[in-house]
C-alpha positions in Angstrom: 0.0 0.2 -0.1 2.8 2.4 0.7 4.9 3.8 -2.2 7.1 6.7 -3.0 5.7 8.8 -5.8 7.6 11.9 -7.5 5.3 14.6 -9.5 6.0 13.0 -12.8 5.6 9.4 -12.1 2.2 10.8 -10.2 1.1 12.3 -13.5 1.6 9.0 -15.1 0.0 7.0 -13.0 -3.3 9.4 -12.7 -3.2 9.3 -16.3 -3.6 5.4 -16.3 -6.2 5.6 -13.6 -8.1 8.0 -15.9 -7.6 5.6 -18.8 -9.0 2.7 -16.6 -11.7 3.2 -13.8 -12.7 7.0 -13.4 -14.6 8.5 -10.5 -18.2 7.7 -11.3 -20.3 11.0 -9.9 -23.9 11.1 -9.8 -23.6 15.2 -9.3 -21.3 17.8 -8.1 -22.2 17.3 -4.5 -21.2 14.1 -2.2 -24.1 13.8 0.6 -22.7 12.7 4.1 -26.0 10.9 4.7 -27.1 12.6 7.8 -29.7 14.9 6.7 -29.3 17.3 9.3 -25.7 17.9 8.5 -26.1 17.8 4.4 -28.8 20.5 5.0 -26.5 22.8 6.8 -24.1 22.6 4.0 -26.7 24.5 1.4 -26.2 22.1 -1.2 -27.3 18.6 0.4 -23.8 17.6 0.6 -20.2 18.6 0.2 -19.4 20.2 -3.3 -17.2 18.0 -5.2 -14.6 20.6 -7.4 -13.9 22.3 -4.1 -11.5 22.4 -1.1 -12.7 21.7 2.1 -10.7 22.0 5.0 -10.6 19.9 8.2 -9.0 20.8 11.8 -9.0 18.8 14.9 -7.7 15.7 15.9 -10.0 13.3 14.4 -9.6 14.9 11.0 -7.9 11.8 9.3 -11.0 9.9 10.8 -13.5 12.0 9.3 -11.6 12.1 5.9 -11.3 8.6 5.6 -15.1 8.5 6.1 -15.6 11.3 3.3 -13.2 9.5 0.8 -14.7 6.2 1.0 -18.3 7.6 0.3 -16.6 9.5 -2.6 -15.1 6.4 -4.0 -18.3 4.1 -3.6 -18.6 4.0 -7.4 -15.3 4.0 -8.6 -12.3 6.0 -8.7 -9.1 6.6 -6.6 -8.5 8.4 -3.4 -5.0 10.4 -3.4 -3.7 10.8 0.2 -0.7 13.1 0.4 1.4 13.9 3.0 5.2 14.9 3.9 8.2 13.2 5.7 6.1 10.5 7.4 6.6 7.5 5.1 3.0 7.4 5.7 3.3 5.0 8.6 0.6 6.5 10.3 -2.1 5.3 8.4 -3.4 1.6 9.4 -5.2 -0.1 6.1 -7.7 -2.4 8.1 -8.9 0.7 10.0 -9.3 2.5 7.1 -11.5 -0.2 5.8 -13.4 -0.2 8.9 -14.3 3.5 7.9 -15.6 2.5 4.6 -12.1 3.5 2.7 -11.1 0.5 0.3 -7.2 0.5 0.7 -7.2 -0.9 -2.7 -8.6 2.4 -4.0 -6.3 4.4 -2.4 -2.7 5.8 -3.6 -0.3 7.2 -1.0 2.2 10.1 -1.8 4.7 10.7 1.0 6.5 13.9 -0.1 10.0 15.4 1.1 8.9 19.0 2.2 5.8 21.1 2.1 6.7 22.7 -1.5 6.6 19.4 -3.1 3.5 18.5 -1.1 1.6 21.4 -2.5 2.6 20.7 -5.9 1.5 17.3 -6.1 -1.7 17.9 -4.2 -2.4 20.9 -7.0 -1.6 18.5 -9.8 -3.8 15.8 -8.2 -6.8 18.0 -8.1 -6.4 18.9 -11.7 -7.2 15.0 -12.5 -10.6 14.1 -13.1 -9.7 10.5 -12.5 -9.5 10.7 -8.8 -12.8 10.4 -6.4 -11.0 12.6 -3.7 -7.8 14.0 -2.9 -6.6 14.6 0.9 -3.5 16.8 1.8 -2.2 16.2 5.3 -0.3 19.4 6.3 1.2 20.7 9.6 -0.1 24.2 9.1 -2.5 25.6 7.0 -1.1 26.8 3.6 -0.9 30.7 2.8 -3.7 32.1 0.9 -2.1 32.2 -2.4 -1.1 28.3 -1.9 -4.6 27.6 -1.0 -6.4 29.5 -3.8 -4.2 27.6 -6.3 -5.5 24.3 -4.5 -9.1 25.5 -4.7 -8.7 26.5 -8.2 -7.2 23.5 -9.5 -10.2 21.3 -7.7 -12.5 23.4 -9.6 -10.7 22.5 -12.8 -10.6 18.7 -12.2 -14.1 18.6 -10.3 -12.1 16.6 -7.5 -13.1 16.9 -3.8 -10.3 17.8 -1.8 -9.5 17.7 1.9 -7.1 19.8 3.5 -6.4 18.3 6.7 -4.4 20.3 9.5 -5.0 18.0 12.7 -3.1 20.8 14.8 -4.9 23.8 13.8 -7.7 22.9 16.1 -5.4 23.6 19.2 -5.2 27.2 18.3 -8.6 27.4 18.0 -9.5 25.6 21.1 -7.1 27.7 23.3 -9.8 30.5 22.7 -12.9 28.5 22.6 -13.7 24.9 23.0 -16.7 24.2 20.7 -17.9 27.6 20.4 -15.4 29.5 17.9 -17.3 32.3 16.3 -17.0 32.2 12.3 -16.0 35.9 12.1 -12.8 34.7 14.2 -11.4 32.5 11.6 -8.7 33.3 9.4 -9.1 33.4 5.7 -9.7 30.7 3.8 -10.9 30.2 0.1 -12.0 26.4 1.7 -15.9 26.0 0.6 -16.5 24.5 4.1 -14.4 24.5 7.3 -14.9 21.6 9.6 -13.3 21.0 13.0 -13.7 17.2 14.1 -12.7 15.8 17.5 -13.0 12.5 19.3 -15.6 11.5 21.6 -16.0 8.7 24.3 -17.1 5.4 22.2 -20.3 4.8 21.1 -22.2 1.6 21.8 -20.1 -1.3 21.0 -17.2 0.6 21.0 -17.9 2.1 17.9 -16.0 5.5 16.6 -17.8 8.6 17.8 -16.7 12.2 16.9 -17.8 15.7 17.6 -18.5 17.5 14.1 -18.2 21.3 14.0 -19.4 23.0 10.7 -17.5 26.3 11.3 -18.2 27.8 8.0 -19.6 27.0 4.7 -20.1 29.1 1.6 -23.6 29.3 0.9 -24.6 27.2 3.7 -24.6 27.8 7.7 -23.0 26.3 10.4 -23.7 23.5 13.1 -22.3 20.9 16.0 -23.3 17.3 15.8 -22.2 14.0 17.5 -22.2 11.2 15.4 -21.0 7.6 15.3 -19.8 5.6 12.9 -21.8 2.2 12.1 -19.6 -0.3 10.7 -22.3 -2.5 9.5 -24.0 0.1 7.2 -20.7 2.3 6.9 -22.8 5.2 7.3 -22.7 8.2 10.0 -25.6 7.8 12.5 -26.4 11.2 14.5 -26.4 11.0 18.2 -26.9 14.7 19.3 -27.7 17.7 17.1 -25.7 19.7 19.3 -22.7 17.8 19.7 -23.1 17.5 23.4 
């Protein structure tokens, strides 16, 4: 599952994906499967061809769920990181969250500059179901705009994951951050995902906060991951 990819080999590999099985998309929106959350997004789901920002220590879990839903009907998920060897990803755990490891292409970049270049290139490729970009700090506005424009070009759902970003926000306000206090970003939606005590039977449970959504609203929810149905189940609309 693990692999090293540079920019030129990535182009070739994505081209092979496009000649094979491309992502089958019903429309420009990916529903999360929880009516209350999808309504808050204003379009009944996450917009494809757009960048979505996820902070918080459960960012990778939420991202795996979203990517799994995006790839259900075909296509490959590109997960990009830098300098970690992607050792933190556990294939059986991803499968439990609905993301088939066979559909996953991992990219371990040498530095942030290469990481952003690979992500921008990937977002332009319509053969991808989703692209996950894991960063230690949020990119500047210029770089983030380039990612958003690339996602629009390729029609790919992009997830910008920055688990550490939650720490700065939580220091000011845990779970009640005002949208106006968020730093600027071109991301269409901005989330915070945090772990909660396990649900019935030890299921994954998360607090999800939609901090801002272009054309939508905001909200907080507590959700469980249902391993049998591979769906999110709403526990509490207030995330309490």
